[in-house]
C-alpha positions in Angstrom: -9.1 71.4 29.1 -5.7 73.7 28.6 -2.3 72.5 30.5 -1.9 74.4 34.1 1.2 76.4 34.2 2.9 76.7 37.1 4.6 79.3 39.1 8.5 79.1 38.4 9.4 81.4 41.4 7.3 79.3 43.7 8.9 75.5 42.0 12.7 77.4 42.0 12.2 78.3 46.4 10.0 75.4 47.3 10.9 71.6 47.2 7.9 69.2 48.0 9.3 66.2 49.9 8.6 62.1 49.5 5.2 62.6 52.3 3.9 65.6 50.2 5.2 68.3 52.4 6.5 71.2 51.4 10.6 72.2 52.6 11.7 76.1 52.2 14.7 78.1 53.2 14.7 80.4 55.6 15.3 83.9 54.8 17.6 86.5 55.5 21.1 84.7 54.7 22.5 86.4 51.7 24.1 89.6 53.3 24.5 91.2 56.6 25.4 88.2 58.1 28.2 89.8 60.5 26.0 91.7 62.5 24.3 88.8 63.3 25.1 86.3 66.0 27.1 82.9 65.0 23.8 80.9 66.5 20.8 82.5 64.4 22.9 82.1 61.2 23.7 78.7 61.9 19.9 77.5 62.3 18.8 79.5 59.3 21.3 76.9 57.1 18.5 74.3 58.1 15.4 73.9 55.9 11.4 74.6 57.4 8.8 72.7 56.4 6.0 75.4 55.5 2.6 75.6 57.6 -0.3 73.7 56.4 -2.6 76.9 56.4 0.5 77.9 53.6 1.2 74.6 51.7 -2.8 74.8 50.4 -1.8 78.1 49.2 1.6 77.3 47.7 0.4 73.6 46.2 -2.1 75.5 43.9 0.5 77.3 42.2 2.4 74.1 41.8 0.0 72.3 39.7 1.9 68.9 39.2 3.5 67.9 41.9 
């Protein structure tokens, strides 16, 4: 049976935690930050966990994790 290929875009955007959950970073932190309130930009620094319904789809794109 051939090897399964990892989707490289997902590999770069998502990290797997020690317990097997998926960690992602918030969108909207690249530019135009001066118009947003400081509290929002501060909260966007911290990573979030991927929801369980999406985690199932994303794990299919990361076969060897």
